[in-house]
Each structure stands twice: as C-alpha cells, then as structure tokens.
C-alpha positions as CSV (number, residue, x, y, z in Angstrom):
1,X,85.8,-9.4,-22.3
2,X,88.4,-7.0,-23.4
3,X,87.3,-3.3,-23.7
4,X,89.0,-0.9,-25.9
5,X,87.9,2.7,-25.8
6,X,87.0,4.7,-28.9
7,X,88.7,7.7,-27.6
8,X,91.9,5.9,-27.8
9,X,91.4,5.5,-31.6
10,X,90.7,9.2,-32.0
11,X,94.2,10.1,-30.8
12,X,95.9,7.0,-32.2
13,X,96.8,8.6,-35.7
14,X,98.1,11.7,-34.0
15,X,100.3,9.8,-31.4
16,X,101.6,7.1,-33.5
17,X,101.5,8.5,-37.0
18,X,102.4,12.2,-36.6
19,X,98.9,13.3,-37.7
20,X,98.6,17.2,-37.1
21,X,95.0,17.8,-37.7
22,X,91.7,16.6,-36.3
23,X,88.5,17.7,-34.7
24,X,89.3,20.5,-32.3
25,X,86.9,19.0,-29.8
26,X,86.9,15.2,-28.9
27,X,83.9,13.3,-27.9
28,X,83.9,11.2,-24.8
29,X,83.7,7.6,-25.6
30,X,80.2,6.0,-24.8
31,X,81.8,3.1,-22.7
32,X,83.0,5.9,-20.2
33,X,79.5,7.2,-19.6
34,X,77.3,4.8,-17.4
35,X,73.6,5.6,-17.6
36,X,71.3,5.3,-14.8
37,X,68.3,7.2,-16.1
38,X,64.7,6.0,-16.8
39,X,64.5,7.3,-20.3
40,X,67.5,6.1,-22.4
41,X,68.7,3.1,-20.4
42,X,65.6,1.1,-20.8
43,X,65.5,1.8,-24.5
44,X,69.1,0.8,-24.8
45,X,68.5,-2.3,-22.6
46,X,65.3,-3.1,-24.9
47,X,67.6,-2.7,-27.8
48,X,70.0,-5.3,-26.5
49,X,67.4,-7.8,-25.2
50,X,64.8,-7.5,-28.0
51,X,65.8,-5.4,-31.0
52,X,69.3,-6.9,-31.7
53,X,68.3,-10.5,-31.2
54,X,65.1,-9.9,-33.3
55,X,67.3,-8.4,-36.1
56,X,69.7,-11.3,-36.1
57,X,66.7,-13.8,-36.2
58,X,65.3,-12.0,-39.2
59,X,68.6,-11.9,-40.9
60,X,68.5,-15.7,-40.6
61,X,64.9,-16.3,-41.5
62,X,64.9,-13.9,-44.4
63,X,68.1,-15.5,-46.1
64,X,70.5,-12.7,-45.3
65,X,72.8,-15.2,-43.5
66,X,72.2,-17.9,-46.0
67,X,73.5,-15.6,-48.7
68,X,77.0,-15.4,-47.0
69,X,76.8,-19.2,-46.7
70,X,76.2,-19.7,-50.4
71,X,78.9,-17.2,-51.3
72,X,81.4,-19.3,-49.3
73,X,80.6,-22.4,-51.5
74,X,79.8,-20.3,-54.7
75,X,76.6,-22.4,-55.0
76,X,73.0,-21.5,-55.1
77,X,71.1,-18.3,-56.0
78,X,71.0,-14.8,-54.1
79,X,68.0,-15.4,-52.0
80,X,67.0,-11.8,-50.8
81,X,65.8,-8.8,-52.8
82,X,68.4,-6.2,-52.7
83,X,72.1,-6.1,-53.2
84,X,72.5,-4.1,-50.0
85,X,71.0,-6.8,-47.9
86,X,74.4,-7.8,-46.5
87,X,74.6,-4.6,-44.7
88,X,71.7,-5.6,-42.4
89,X,74.1,-8.2,-40.8
90,X,77.0,-5.7,-40.6
91,X,74.8,-3.1,-39.0
92,X,73.4,-5.5,-36.5
93,X,76.9,-6.7,-35.7
94,X,77.9,-3.0,-35.1
95,X,75.1,-2.4,-32.8
96,X,75.5,-5.7,-31.1
97,X,79.2,-4.9,-30.5
98,X,78.4,-1.4,-29.1
99,X,75.9,-3.2,-26.9
100,X,78.4,-5.8,-25.7
101,X,80.5,-2.9,-24.2
102,X,77.5,-1.9,-22.1
103,X,76.0,-5.3,-21.4
104,X,78.5,-8.2,-21.5
105,X,76.7,-11.1,-23.1
106,X,78.8,-14.3,-23.8
107,X,75.8,-15.8,-25.9
108,X,75.6,-12.8,-28.1
109,X,79.2,-12.6,-28.6
110,X,79.6,-16.2,-29.5
111,X,76.9,-15.9,-32.1
112,X,78.6,-12.8,-33.7
113,X,81.7,-15.0,-33.9
114,X,79.9,-17.5,-35.9
115,X,78.7,-14.8,-38.3
116,X,82.1,-13.4,-38.7
117,X,83.4,-16.9,-39.7
118,X,80.6,-17.1,-42.2
119,X,81.5,-13.5,-43.6
120,X,85.2,-14.4,-43.8
121,X,84.5,-17.5,-45.8
122,X,82.4,-15.5,-48.1
123,X,85.3,-13.1,-48.9
124,X,87.2,-13.8,-52.1
125,X,91.0,-14.2,-52.0
126,X,91.6,-10.6,-53.1
127,X,89.5,-9.1,-50.4
128,X,86.2,-8.6,-52.6
129,X,83.2,-9.2,-50.3
130,X,79.7,-8.9,-52.1
131,X,77.6,-11.9,-52.0
132,X,75.2,-10.8,-54.9
133,X,78.2,-11.5,-57.1
134,X,80.2,-14.1,-55.4
135,X,77.4,-16.7,-55.1
136,X,77.1,-16.8,-58.8
137,X,79.5,-14.5,-60.7
138,X,78.1,-15.4,-64.0
139,X,74.6,-14.4,-62.9
140,X,74.9,-11.6,-60.5
141,X,72.1,-9.6,-59.0
142,X,70.6,-7.5,-61.6
143,X,71.6,-4.2,-60.1
144,X,75.1,-5.5,-59.8
145,X,76.3,-5.5,-63.4
146,X,78.4,-8.3,-65.1
147,X,81.8,-6.8,-63.9
148,X,82.8,-5.7,-60.4
149,X,82.1,-1.9,-59.7
150,X,80.5,-1.3,-63.2
151,X,77.2,-0.2,-61.6
152,X,78.6,1.3,-58.5
153,X,77.6,4.8,-59.5
154,X,74.1,4.0,-59.1
155,X,72.7,0.5,-58.3
156,X,75.2,-1.9,-57.1
157,X,75.8,-0.7,-53.6
158,X,79.3,-2.5,-53.6
159,X,81.1,0.3,-51.8
160,X,78.0,0.9,-49.5
161,X,78.2,-2.6,-48.5
162,X,82.0,-2.2,-47.8
163,X,81.4,1.0,-45.8
164,X,79.0,-0.8,-43.4
165,X,81.4,-3.7,-43.0
166,X,84.2,-1.2,-42.0
167,X,81.8,0.5,-39.5
168,X,80.8,-2.9,-38.0
169,X,84.6,-4.1,-37.9
170,X,85.6,-1.0,-36.0
171,X,82.9,-1.4,-33.4
172,X,83.6,-5.0,-33.0
173,X,87.3,-4.5,-32.5
174,X,86.8,-1.9,-29.9
175,X,84.2,-3.8,-28.0
176,X,85.9,-7.2,-27.9
177,X,89.7,-6.6,-28.9
178,X,89.3,-9.3,-31.5
179,X,90.5,-8.6,-35.0
180,X,88.5,-11.2,-36.8
181,X,86.2,-8.9,-38.4
182,X,88.6,-6.1,-38.5
183,X,91.1,-8.2,-40.7
184,X,88.2,-9.0,-43.2
185,X,87.6,-5.3,-43.4
186,X,91.2,-4.4,-43.8
187,X,91.7,-6.8,-46.6
188,X,88.5,-5.3,-48.4
189,X,89.7,-1.7,-47.9
190,X,93.1,-2.5,-49.3
191,X,91.4,-3.8,-52.5
192,X,89.2,-0.8,-52.7
193,X,92.2,1.5,-52.3
194,X,94.1,-0.4,-55.1
195,X,91.1,-0.1,-57.5
196,X,89.9,3.5,-57.0
197,X,91.8,6.7,-57.0
198,X,93.9,9.0,-59.3
199,X,95.0,7.1,-62.4
200,X,92.7,4.2,-61.5
201,X,89.0,3.6,-61.6
202,X,87.0,6.9,-61.4
203,X,83.7,6.5,-59.6
204,X,81.7,8.4,-57.1
205,X,80.0,6.0,-54.7
206,X,76.3,5.8,-55.4
207,X,75.4,5.2,-51.8
208,X,77.8,7.0,-49.5
209,X,79.2,5.6,-46.3
210,X,82.4,3.9,-47.5
211,X,84.0,7.4,-46.9
212,X,83.1,7.3,-43.1
213,X,84.1,3.7,-42.9
214,X,87.6,4.4,-44.5
215,X,88.3,7.3,-42.1
216,X,87.5,5.0,-39.2
217,X,90.1,2.4,-40.5
218,X,92.5,5.2,-40.9
219,X,92.2,6.2,-37.3
220,X,92.9,2.6,-36.2
221,X,95.9,2.0,-38.6
222,X,97.1,5.4,-39.6
223,X,97.5,4.0,-43.1
224,X,97.4,7.2,-45.3
225,X,95.7,5.2,-48.2
226,X,92.5,5.0,-46.4
227,X,92.2,8.6,-45.7
228,X,93.4,9.4,-49.2
229,X,90.8,7.0,-50.7
230,X,88.0,8.5,-48.6
231,X,88.8,12.1,-49.8
232,X,89.1,10.9,-53.3
233,X,85.6,9.5,-53.3
234,X,84.5,13.0,-52.2
235,X,86.5,14.9,-54.6
236,X,85.2,12.6,-57.4
237,X,81.6,13.8,-57.1
238,X,80.5,16.1,-59.7
239,X,82.7,15.1,-62.5
240,X,80.7,12.3,-64.4
241,X,80.1,13.3,-68.0
242,X,77.2,11.0,-68.3
243,X,74.7,13.1,-66.6
244,X,72.6,15.8,-68.3
245,X,73.5,18.9,-66.4
246,X,70.7,20.9,-67.9
247,X,67.9,18.5,-66.7
248,X,65.9,19.2,-63.6
249,X,65.4,15.7,-63.1
250,X,67.5,14.6,-60.0
251,X,68.2,11.2,-61.5
252,X,69.2,12.4,-64.9
253,X,71.4,15.3,-63.5
254,X,73.2,13.4,-60.9
255,X,71.6,15.4,-57.8
256,X,69.7,12.3,-56.4
257,X,73.4,11.0,-55.7
258,X,74.8,14.4,-54.8
259,X,77.0,13.9,-57.8
260,X,75.5,17.0,-59.9
261,X,78.5,19.3,-59.1
262,X,81.6,19.0,-57.0
263,X,81.0,18.8,-53.3
264,X,83.1,21.9,-52.5
265,X,80.5,23.9,-54.8
266,X,77.4,22.4,-53.2
267,X,75.3,24.7,-50.9
268,X,72.1,22.9,-50.8
269,X,70.9,19.5,-49.3
270,X,69.6,17.6,-52.3
271,X,68.9,14.2,-53.6
272,X,68.4,10.9,-51.2
273,X,68.5,12.2,-47.8
274,X,70.3,9.1,-46.2
275,X,73.1,9.3,-48.8
276,X,73.4,12.9,-48.4
277,X,73.6,12.7,-44.6
278,X,76.4,10.1,-44.8
279,X,78.2,12.3,-47.4
280,X,78.1,15.4,-45.1
281,X,79.3,13.5,-42.2
282,X,82.3,12.2,-44.2
283,X,83.0,15.7,-45.6
284,X,83.3,17.0,-42.0
285,X,85.7,13.9,-41.3
286,X,87.7,15.1,-44.1
287,X,87.6,18.7,-43.3
288,X,88.8,18.0,-39.7
289,X,91.6,15.6,-40.8
290,X,92.9,17.7,-43.8
291,X,92.0,21.3,-42.7
292,X,90.8,21.8,-46.1
293,X,88.7,25.0,-45.8
294,X,86.6,24.4,-48.9
295,X,85.1,21.5,-47.2
296,X,84.2,23.5,-44.1
297,X,82.6,26.2,-46.3
298,X,80.5,23.6,-48.2
299,X,79.0,21.8,-45.2
300,X,78.3,25.0,-43.4
301,X,76.2,26.2,-46.2
302,X,74.5,22.8,-46.6
303,X,73.7,22.6,-42.9
304,X,72.3,26.1,-43.1
305,X,70.1,25.2,-46.0
306,X,68.8,22.1,-44.1
307,X,67.9,23.8,-40.9
308,X,66.5,26.9,-42.3
309,X,64.6,25.5,-45.3
310,X,64.4,21.7,-45.3
311,X,63.6,20.3,-41.6
312,X,60.3,19.2,-40.2
313,X,59.3,20.6,-36.8
314,X,60.2,17.2,-35.2
315,X,63.6,17.0,-36.7
316,X,62.6,14.8,-39.7
317,X,64.5,15.4,-43.1
318,X,63.9,14.0,-46.6
319,X,60.3,15.1,-47.4
320,X,59.6,13.6,-50.7
321,X,58.6,9.9,-51.1
322,X,59.9,9.6,-54.7
323,X,63.7,8.9,-54.2
324,X,63.4,9.2,-50.4
325,X,64.7,12.7,-50.9
326,X,65.0,16.2,-50.0
327,X,62.5,18.4,-51.8
328,X,62.7,22.1,-52.9
329,X,63.3,24.7,-50.2
330,X,60.3,25.0,-47.9
331,X,58.7,21.8,-49.5
332,X,57.5,20.2,-46.4
333,X,54.0,18.7,-46.8
334,X,52.5,17.0,-43.9
335,X,50.2,14.6,-45.7
336,X,52.9,12.9,-47.7
337,X,55.8,13.4,-45.3
338,X,58.6,10.8,-45.7
339,X,61.0,11.4,-42.9
340,X,63.0,8.0,-43.3
341,X,64.3,6.9,-40.0
342,X,67.7,6.3,-41.5
343,X,67.8,10.0,-42.6
344,X,67.4,11.1,-38.9
345,X,70.3,8.7,-37.9
346,X,72.5,10.0,-40.7
347,X,71.7,13.5,-39.5
348,X,72.7,12.7,-35.9
349,X,76.0,11.6,-37.1
350,X,76.4,14.7,-39.2
351,X,75.4,17.2,-36.6
352,X,77.6,15.7,-33.9
353,X,80.5,16.1,-36.3
354,X,79.5,19.8,-37.0
355,X,79.7,20.2,-33.2
356,X,83.1,18.7,-32.9
357,X,84.3,21.0,-35.8
358,X,82.7,24.3,-34.5
359,X,82.0,23.8,-30.8
360,X,78.7,25.5,-31.2
361,X,75.5,24.3,-29.3
362,X,73.2,24.8,-32.2
363,X,74.3,21.6,-33.7
364,X,73.6,19.8,-30.5
365,X,70.3,21.4,-30.3
366,X,69.4,20.1,-33.7
367,X,70.8,16.6,-32.7
368,X,68.6,16.6,-29.7
369,X,65.6,17.6,-31.7
370,X,66.2,14.6,-34.1
371,X,67.1,12.1,-31.3
372,X,64.2,12.7,-29.1
373,X,61.5,13.1,-31.8
374,X,62.0,12.0,-35.4
375,X,64.5,9.2,-34.7
376,X,63.2,7.2,-31.8
377,X,59.8,7.5,-33.3
378,X,61.1,5.1,-35.7
379,X,61.2,2.1,-33.2
380,X,58.2,0.9,-31.3
381,X,58.2,0.6,-27.5
382,X,58.3,-3.2,-27.9
383,X,61.8,-2.9,-29.5
384,X,60.7,-5.1,-32.4
385,X,58.3,-3.0,-34.5
386,X,59.3,-0.2,-36.7
387,X,58.5,2.8,-39.0
388,X,60.7,3.2,-42.2
389,X,59.0,6.5,-42.7
390,X,57.9,9.0,-39.9
391,X,54.4,10.7,-40.7
392,X,53.4,14.1,-39.8
393,X,49.6,13.2,-39.9
394,X,47.5,10.4,-40.3
395,X,43.7,10.9,-41.2
396,X,41.1,8.1,-41.4
397,X,39.8,9.3,-44.8
398,X,43.1,9.8,-46.4
399,X,45.8,7.3,-47.3
400,X,49.0,7.7,-49.1
401,X,51.7,5.1,-50.0
402,X,54.3,6.8,-48.1
403,X,52.4,7.0,-45.0
404,X,52.5,4.2,-42.3
405,X,49.7,4.3,-39.8
406,X,51.0,1.2,-38.1
407,X,54.4,-0.3,-37.3
408,X,56.1,-3.2,-39.0
409,X,58.3,-5.9,-37.7
410,X,60.7,-6.0,-40.9
411,X,60.6,-4.5,-44.3
412,X,61.8,-5.9,-47.8
413,X,64.3,-3.0,-47.5
414,X,65.1,-3.2,-43.8
415,X,67.8,-0.5,-43.6
416,X,65.9,1.3,-40.7
417,X,65.5,-1.3,-38.1
418,X,69.1,-2.4,-38.2
419,X,70.3,1.2,-38.2
420,X,68.3,1.8,-35.1
421,X,70.0,-1.3,-33.6
422,X,73.4,0.3,-34.2
423,X,72.6,3.9,-33.1
424,X,70.9,3.3,-29.8
425,X,73.8,1.9,-27.8
426,X,76.0,4.8,-29.0
427,X,73.7,7.5,-27.2
428,X,75.9,7.7,-24.2
429,X,78.8,8.8,-26.5
430,X,77.0,12.2,-27.1
431,X,76.7,13.4,-23.6
432,X,80.2,14.9,-23.1
433,X,83.0,16.2,-25.1
434,X,86.3,17.8,-24.2
435,X,88.9,20.4,-25.8
436,X,91.8,21.0,-23.7
437,X,90.6,22.3,-20.2
438,X,87.0,22.6,-21.4
439,X,84.6,20.0,-20.7
440,X,81.2,20.0,-22.7
441,X,77.9,18.9,-21.3
442,X,75.6,18.3,-24.3
443,X,72.9,16.0,-23.3
444,X,71.2,15.7,-20.0
445,X,71.0,12.0,-19.0
446,X,71.2,10.5,-15.5
447,X,74.7,9.0,-15.5
448,X,78.2,9.0,-14.2
449,X,81.5,9.4,-15.9
450,X,85.2,10.0,-15.1
451,X,87.1,12.2,-17.5
452,X,90.8,13.2,-17.5
453,X,91.2,17.0,-17.3
454,X,94.8,18.4,-17.0
455,X,96.1,14.7,-16.7
456,X,93.9,14.3,-13.6
457,X,90.6,12.3,-13.1
458,X,87.4,14.3,-12.8
459,X,84.1,12.4,-11.9
460,X,80.7,14.0,-13.1
461,X,77.4,12.6,-11.8
462,X,74.3,13.8,-13.5
463,X,70.9,13.6,-11.7
464,X,67.7,14.7,-13.4
465,X,64.3,13.5,-14.7
466,X,64.9,14.8,-18.3
467,X,63.0,15.2,-20.6
468,X,60.1,15.5,-18.3
469,X,61.7,18.0,-16.0
470,X,64.1,20.8,-16.4
471,X,65.8,20.5,-13.0
472,X,69.5,19.3,-13.6
473,X,72.1,18.5,-11.1
474,X,75.6,17.9,-11.6
475,X,78.2,16.7,-9.0
476,X,81.7,17.5,-10.0
477,X,84.7,15.7,-8.2
478,X,88.1,16.1,-9.2
479,X,90.6,13.9,-7.5
480,X,92.2,17.2,-6.2
481,X,91.2,20.8,-6.8
482,X,91.5,21.7,-10.5
483,X,90.5,24.7,-12.6
484,X,88.7,24.2,-15.8
485,X,85.8,25.2,-17.7
486,X,82.4,23.2,-17.3
487,X,80.4,24.3,-20.3
488,X,76.7,23.3,-20.0
489,X,74.5,23.6,-23.1
490,X,71.6,25.9,-22.6
491,X,69.2,24.4,-25.2
492,X,67.8,26.9,-27.8
493,X,64.2,25.8,-26.7
494,X,65.1,27.3,-23.2
495,X,66.0,30.6,-24.7
496,X,63.0,31.2,-26.9
497,X,64.5,29.6,-30.0
498,X,62.5,26.6,-31.4
499,X,65.3,26.0,-34.0
500,X,68.6,27.7,-35.0
501,X,66.9,29.5,-37.8
502,X,63.7,31.3,-38.4
503,X,62.1,28.2,-40.2
504,X,60.1,27.7,-36.7
505,X,59.6,30.0,-33.9
506,X,57.6,30.1,-30.7
507,X,54.3,31.8,-30.9
508,X,55.2,33.8,-27.9
509,X,58.1,34.4,-25.8
510,X,58.3,33.4,-22.1
511,X,59.8,35.5,-19.5
512,X,61.4,32.7,-17.3
513,X,65.0,32.1,-18.0
514,X,67.5,29.3,-17.2
515,X,69.1,29.6,-13.8
516,X,72.3,28.2,-12.5
517,X,73.6,27.6,-8.9
518,X,76.9,26.4,-7.7
519,X,76.8,25.0,-4.2
520,X,73.5,26.6,-3.6
521,X,74.6,30.1,-4.6
522,X,73.6,31.8,-7.9
523,X,76.5,31.5,-10.3
524,X,78.0,34.1,-12.7
525,X,78.7,32.6,-16.1
526,X,79.3,33.8,-19.7
527,X,77.3,32.3,-22.5
528,X,79.7,31.3,-25.4
529,X,78.3,29.7,-28.6
530,X,75.2,28.6,-26.6
531,X,77.1,27.0,-23.7
532,X,77.0,28.4,-20.0
533,X,80.7,28.5,-19.2
534,X,81.5,27.9,-15.4
535,X,85.2,28.7,-14.7
536,X,86.2,27.9,-11.3
537,X,88.7,25.8,-9.2
538,X,86.5,22.6,-8.8
539,X,86.7,20.8,-5.6
540,X,85.3,17.3,-4.7
541,X,81.6,17.3,-4.3
542,X,80.9,20.8,-5.9
543,X,77.2,20.8,-7.0
544,X,75.9,22.7,-10.1
545,X,72.2,23.0,-10.4
546,X,70.5,24.2,-13.6
547,X,66.9,25.0,-14.0
548,X,65.6,25.0,-17.5
549,X,62.1,26.4,-18.0
550,X,59.5,23.7,-19.2
551,X,56.5,25.7,-20.3
552,X,54.4,24.2,-23.0
553,X,55.1,26.2,-26.2
554,X,53.2,26.7,-29.4
555,X,55.4,26.5,-32.5
556,X,54.5,28.4,-35.7
557,X,56.2,27.9,-39.0
558,X,57.5,30.4,-41.4
559,X,54.9,31.4,-44.0
560,X,57.1,30.0,-46.7
561,X,55.9,26.5,-45.5
562,X,52.5,26.7,-47.1
563,X,51.1,23.6,-45.5
564,X,51.5,25.1,-42.0
565,X,49.9,28.5,-42.3
566,X,47.4,29.0,-39.7
567,X,48.6,26.1,-37.7
568,X,50.5,25.4,-34.5
569,X,52.6,22.6,-33.2
570,X,53.0,21.9,-29.6
571,X,56.5,21.5,-27.7
572,X,57.6,21.1,-24.2
573,X,61.4,20.9,-23.5
574,X,63.0,19.0,-26.3
575,X,59.9,16.9,-27.0
576,X,57.3,17.7,-29.9
577,X,53.8,16.5,-29.0
578,X,50.9,15.1,-31.3
579,X,47.6,14.2,-30.7
580,X,46.6,10.6,-31.3
581,X,43.3,8.8,-31.8
582,X,43.7,6.5,-28.8
583,X,43.4,9.5,-26.3
584,X,40.8,11.5,-28.2
585,X,37.6,9.5,-28.9
586,X,39.2,7.7,-32.0
587,X,39.9,11.0,-33.8
588,X,42.8,13.5,-33.9
589,X,42.3,15.4,-37.2
590,X,39.2,17.3,-35.8
591,X,41.0,19.3,-33.1
592,X,41.6,22.9,-33.1
593,X,44.2,24.8,-31.0
594,X,43.2,28.4,-30.7
595,X,45.8,31.1,-30.0
596,X,44.6,31.4,-26.4
597,X,44.7,27.8,-25.6
598,X,46.8,26.5,-22.5
599,X,47.9,23.1,-21.5
600,X,48.3,21.3,-18.2
601,X,50.9,18.7,-17.7
602,X,50.4,15.3,-16.2
603,X,52.9,12.4,-15.9
604,X,51.5,9.0,-16.5
605,X,53.7,6.3,-15.4
606,X,51.4,3.6,-16.8
607,X,51.0,5.1,-20.3
608,X,53.5,4.4,-23.2
609,X,56.2,3.3,-20.6
610,X,55.7,6.5,-18.7
611,X,55.2,10.0,-20.4
612,X,54.2,13.3,-19.4
613,X,51.0,14.2,-21.3
614,X,49.5,17.6,-22.1
615,X,45.9,18.2,-21.6
616,X,43.6,21.1,-22.6
617,X,39.9,21.9,-23.1
618,X,39.8,22.5,-26.9
619,X,37.3,22.9,-29.5
620,X,36.8,19.7,-31.5
621,X,34.8,19.5,-34.8
622,X,31.8,17.3,-34.9
623,X,29.5,16.2,-37.7
624,X,25.8,16.2,-37.0
625,X,24.1,12.8,-36.8
626,X,22.1,13.7,-39.9
627,X,25.2,14.4,-41.8
628,X,24.2,17.9,-42.9
629,X,25.7,19.9,-40.1
630,X,28.9,20.7,-38.5
631,X,29.6,22.1,-35.0
632,X,32.3,22.4,-32.4
633,X,32.3,21.4,-28.8
634,X,34.9,21.9,-26.2
635,X,36.3,18.6,-25.0
636,X,39.4,17.6,-23.0
637,X,42.1,16.9,-25.5
638,X,45.2,14.9,-24.7
639,X,48.7,15.2,-26.6
640,X,51.5,12.5,-26.1
641,X,55.1,12.9,-27.2
642,X,55.5,12.3,-30.9
643,X,58.0,9.5,-30.5
644,X,55.5,7.4,-28.7
645,X,52.6,7.4,-31.3
646,X,51.5,4.3,-33.0
647,X,52.1,1.9,-30.1
648,X,48.4,1.3,-29.5
649,X,47.3,0.4,-32.9
650,X,46.5,2.3,-36.1
651,X,44.5,5.4,-36.3
652,X,44.5,9.1,-36.6
653,X,47.6,11.3,-35.6
654,X,48.3,15.0,-35.9
655,X,51.3,17.2,-35.2
656,X,50.0,20.5,-36.7
657,X,46.8,21.9,-35.4
658,X,44.6,24.6,-37.1
659,X,44.0,27.6,-34.9
660,X,40.7,28.4,-36.4
661,X,38.3,27.3,-39.3
662,X,38.6,29.7,-42.2
663,X,36.7,27.9,-44.9
664,X,35.0,24.6,-45.4
665,X,35.2,22.7,-48.9
666,X,32.8,19.8,-48.8
667,X,33.9,18.3,-52.1
668,X,37.3,16.8,-50.9
669,X,35.5,16.2,-47.5
670,X,38.0,18.4,-45.9
671,X,37.9,21.6,-43.8
672,X,40.9,23.9,-44.5
673,X,43.7,23.9,-42.2
674,X,44.0,20.1,-42.2
675,X,40.7,19.1,-40.7
676,X,39.5,15.9,-42.4
677,X,35.9,15.0,-42.2
678,X,34.5,11.6,-42.5
C-alpha cells in the first residue's frame, strides 16, 4: 500500500503554488508516530478491528449504502431518516483510511474501493452528489427543498455532506495514493465553487464543515477557488435578512447556525455546538492561510468565552438538549447535561488549530482534557456501543430525555459513532509539532518517531505509563549532534491550574512541582507559553526524564455555576473521575466528599481494561428501613475514570459530589447538593 504523508500536503501549497502564509507551527503527521503504549494503541486497534467494521455493517443494514445504489439508478425511495445520512459512510471511510495507514488491511481496503465505486455512480454528471435528491428529484427528502441548495441555510445539509466527502477523500488519498474518491470530491467542489460566491448564490452553510474540507482540497491542489470559497462561506454569515435580529430565539435570530452577526464580530460561542466547533476550526484555517487579523481576534474571544464560561469540568461542551447547543454563560446543569460526543471531537479539531496558530500549551491542555474524558467516554470499551450525549450524573429516581444511562450500538442520527471512528486513528498526529528548530511534545504516549530538524533526522522515543503515572522518559537521538529546542508541555493540572481560566480551580494547591533531568542531572530550563524549553546540543542517546506530580485533586467550580456550589469533582493527572453504581453497592448519588477527604490510588488491571481507581472512606447517606429516618455511615467508596463509566450496565453515576448536607427537602425526594433519595 502506498503511503503519502499528510505533512507533505501542509507544505504543498507553499512549495508548489507560492503560498506565503500558513500556520506558524506544523503538526507531525500521525503516520510518523508509532504508538507502543497500553492506553491509546489498544483503543485504536479496537477501532480498526471492531468500530469501523461495525460502522460499515450498520451503514449496510440501515440502508445508507442502498441510498447510493438507488441514486445511481435513480430508482426507489430514500430509505433512511435524515438527509445527512450519507456522511456516515464518508466518515467511516475517512476513519478506515487513517486506520489503513496504521494497520494495512487488504480486505478493508477492497471494501472501501467498492463503496467508492458506488459513490461515484451516484454522482450526477455536473458533480452534484446528494442521494436524498438524486434518487427521486421530483420527490426529494422533506428537508431538501424542491431545488438544489434552496434549504441549505437550515435543513438540507447539502454542503455538510460535501464537506465530509472532502475530508474522507483527502484521508483516502493520503492513505492509499488512490485518486478515486479524491476525483469525486474535486468534481463536487468545482461545482460548489461555481455555484457559490460573490455575484453567485449567497448562502451561509447551515451545518458547517464544508469550509474545513475545501481548505484540505486547497492544500492538495493549490487551487485558489477552494480557499476563496471556504473564506466566502465564513464571510457570508451574519448577512441574511430573513432572521429577526431582535428575537432572543436562537432559531429565529440565526444564532443557532452562528449566522446572527458576521463571524468577525462574534465574541461568544453560541448555537449548535458541533456546527460551532467546525466553524471555529475553519476560521482558524482561514486566519492562518490569509493572515486576516479579524479572524484571529474573533476566535480568540470565542475560545476565551468557552473556556471561561461554557465548558464542563470533563471537557464537554454544548450543555442544552434543545438544539444540542451552547447555553448562556455559566449555564452548565448536571442533571440535563448534553455534551454531544461530536462536540468534543469538533473542539479537539479547533483547539489543535489554536495551538498551531499561537503555540500556547493552554490549547493542548484543553484538548487533552477533552480527549481523555468527554470524548472517549462516547465509545464503549467494546468498540461498538456509544453515547450520543455524555451525562454528568445519573440518578435512579430521576430521568431526562437527554440522559443516556446505557450505551447504544447505533442511533437514528448516528453522527457520533462514525465521528469517533474517524477521530481515534488520528490521535498520534497530536503528539508532536515543529516550528523551525523547535520540537513540541504535546501529548505523552509511549511511541517512537523520527523528525527532520535542520535537514537532519532526529529520533525520539517516549516511554511512560501515562495517564496512570507521571514519570515520563524521552530518548533523543539525532543522527549527528544537533542544537535545537525540545519543548515539553507542562500540563496546567501539574501547575495547580485545573483549566486555563477561573471557571474551575483546585480546592488547594500542592507543593510538589514538575522536575526535569537530562542524562540524570537536574536540567535548567525556561517556561515559555507553558512549555519547558530545553535548548542544548543534542547527542545520540540523550535521555530526558520528566516527573509530573500525580496527586488526587479536588476541583471546585466558580460560584457563577449555580449547580456546582458546595460540590467538588475529583481529578488525577488529566483524568476526571466519577463514582458509579457498580463499585458502590448499587448507588452513587448518596456519596459525600468532605473537604478533608483523602484518596488512595490502586491500579486494577482486571477492571475496565485496566484503570487506576481512587478509594476513600466517605460518608454515605442511608435511608432507614422504616423509611422515616436518614443517617450517614462511613464506607469505602471507589471512583473510576469518567471515560470508563457505563460499561457494566445502567445505573447511577455522579461527577460532582456534595461536601456536606445543608438542607433536606423531602417533597422532590432530594437532598440539596444533588443527593437523590429513593
């Protein structure tokens, strides 16, 4: 199988087409980082062996593949539910293509080829590709409109489908060297560029991602129209006259689609959280490729708004079930938390781009928080059961439509499972980045890679047991002695910072600090934008040892988050913990964590594919046998990493624990502070 590195594409436009601007920092392609760890590598293998095949099978059994077959012959009736169902095939192809680069698989590659053939036959002669209309143009999907694009602003998802097609085509081309899907995507993109733009059709895409996809096609081809159309779609937002600008309804004023005011004037994350994350990622791309300062200013302000006012403690975003959207500032309820898995994925894309723009570790801190907590919680340990939403608490005597106490194999709207399938194989690509003679180490994963620094190969081997242990070892081996900066991220959580804002903080500071040794000797280093900068003439076999403090920390929220007043969350390293019914006598919502509580750590290789659990003697609320009395007793309570919950059946789960009982209200059968009584 021919492998083409993504890193080549990032430079292609510059080298071949005279492009002068781009991200000042360049990521190291995921195919250049070979994982050897016991945390991510097994998950990526399960994704290859289970998640992707299951996703393809479900695309077959639910009729998603059949839609393309019918579109090719223009006979039949669209047989799935949503007009964006085409994207589940595109996303799974994207994930499978990434995975093929890591695990060559002739059977999977051949199956992808058959799907691409079907996709190509479904494409209309001018490049239009949208099965909800092509199957029966006179009777298209109800969301699609009678004419092409006429409902693109809100319901049709024609450009959303196109965007995922482009993303899949780029991944497939890089992984295999084949242009079969890429040619389909380019034909469609040429049509899109001919239809939309100044003096043409004026529409801001209802569900963003076509912008990101067009940028990727631009990087491959250097064709200016792709970049120009991506920028046009961003600039078109906020100019539609059909919205009621005075309305506070996000659907009526356009905010649900981030279309209420021009992007350059936006300062707050608003509307559908997944759409927003894709938009902000594209804005970062356009800022990097054009140097337009107004886009830098806008996404910097929006990012600050999210991190300081609209993010859950485990990295989730999009709190409100109605519209899967961001709520008001500090509107972060636990009992009805939405936290769509796709929103976490979109925010990983966005935060990585923010790092590439600014070179600040705070963006990787947020990315790490999402990646290790609110993102991988969305897929079960079996690789074929999923959460669409990621709850913050589940109580036996309280239910809500947005809360999923158990995982599902598929959904009518199955965007999240297929999004997970495409994200996981790309994780190695977030480990390293480069800028001239600076090598950034962003994530701590057992791996080996060879980079090029000053036109010379440099090998780096990571050895650690992260996220369970804070001892990190890096063996640096340039082919010959070479001077450069090795910049190792010192996570915010290792510097008494729970998040890069005051939204959450640790209840108390710890005195232990990160230490760094080079070849066994304490190293002198400067901290720049959150990175420990080690500048030296590196020689083959140089060893860097970093020790990050791994104390169990209590997290408290800003008082502006009313639902978390008087409560604490538990964190160790990058992992947020929860209590689950299976470890605590069938309950979790009756546990108190007093201010003086301390926890012991214990690694359990046989639990949940191997996890470090936290244990403590804590007061647990009990109801008397007669049902007329309440008491507490100290019991050993076990907490597990949040990402691993709901893998042992349905039951209670809690992230935020009351520190004390202040009042009792028996009418809603609830003790204030979140303790739900049965």
